[in-house]
C-alpha positions as CSV (number, residue, x, y, z in Angstrom):
1,T,16.2,-4.3,-0.4
2,A,15.6,-5.2,-4.0
3,P,13.8,-2.6,-6.1
4,K,10.1,-3.0,-6.9
5,K,9.6,-4.4,-10.4
6,T,7.9,-2.2,-13.1
7,Q,7.6,-2.7,-16.8
8,F,7.2,-0.3,-19.8
9,G,6.7,-2.0,-23.1
10,S,8.5,-5.2,-23.8
11,L,11.8,-4.2,-22.1
12,R,12.4,-6.0,-18.7
13,D,13.5,-4.0,-15.7
14,E,16.9,-5.7,-15.5
15,D,17.6,-4.7,-19.2
16,R,16.9,-1.0,-18.7
17,I,19.7,1.4,-18.1
18,F,17.8,4.6,-17.7
19,T,14.9,3.9,-15.4
20,N,13.2,7.3,-15.6
21,L,13.9,8.2,-19.3
22,Y,10.3,9.4,-19.9
23,G,9.9,11.2,-16.6
24,R,7.1,9.0,-15.3
25,H,8.6,8.7,-11.9
26,E,9.9,11.0,-9.2
27,W,13.2,12.5,-10.4
28,R,14.7,13.4,-7.0
29,L,17.2,11.2,-5.2
30,Q,14.6,9.6,-2.9
31,G,12.6,8.6,-6.0
32,A,15.7,7.1,-7.6
33,L,16.4,5.1,-4.4
34,R,12.8,3.8,-4.3
35,R,13.1,2.7,-8.0
36,G,16.4,0.9,-7.1
37,D,18.6,3.1,-9.3
38,W,21.4,2.9,-6.7
39,Y,20.8,-0.8,-5.8
40,K,24.1,-2.5,-4.9
41,T,26.1,0.6,-5.7
42,K,27.6,0.7,-2.2
43,E,28.5,-2.9,-2.5
44,I,30.4,-2.3,-5.7
45,L,32.2,0.8,-4.4
46,L,33.4,-1.1,-1.3
47,K,35.2,-3.6,-3.6
48,G,37.7,-0.8,-4.3
49,V,39.1,1.1,-7.2
50,D,41.4,-1.7,-8.4
51,W,38.5,-4.2,-8.6
52,I,36.3,-1.7,-10.5
53,L,39.0,-0.8,-13.0
54,G,39.8,-4.5,-13.5
55,E,36.2,-5.3,-14.2
56,I,36.0,-2.4,-16.8
57,K,39.2,-3.6,-18.5
58,A,38.1,-7.2,-18.5
59,S,34.7,-6.2,-20.1
60,G,36.4,-4.7,-23.1
61,L,34.3,-1.5,-22.7
62,R,35.6,1.2,-25.0
63,G,34.8,4.9,-25.3
64,R,33.6,6.6,-28.5
65,G,36.2,9.3,-28.3
66,G,35.6,13.0,-28.2
67,A,33.4,14.7,-25.7
């Protein structure tokens, strides 16, 4: 099921990467699942490693180097 919508400030849910950055929500796995943090993850993983790597390469995503 789709995650429940919440809003903090002017940033829309679909534009947020870290959904619990300020610790306002339950931090355990069940809380993350309720917030939708893992929404569609299984669907993406089932597409396979080759598809995932292809999407990353096509996106032009680059690391910053170092660790």
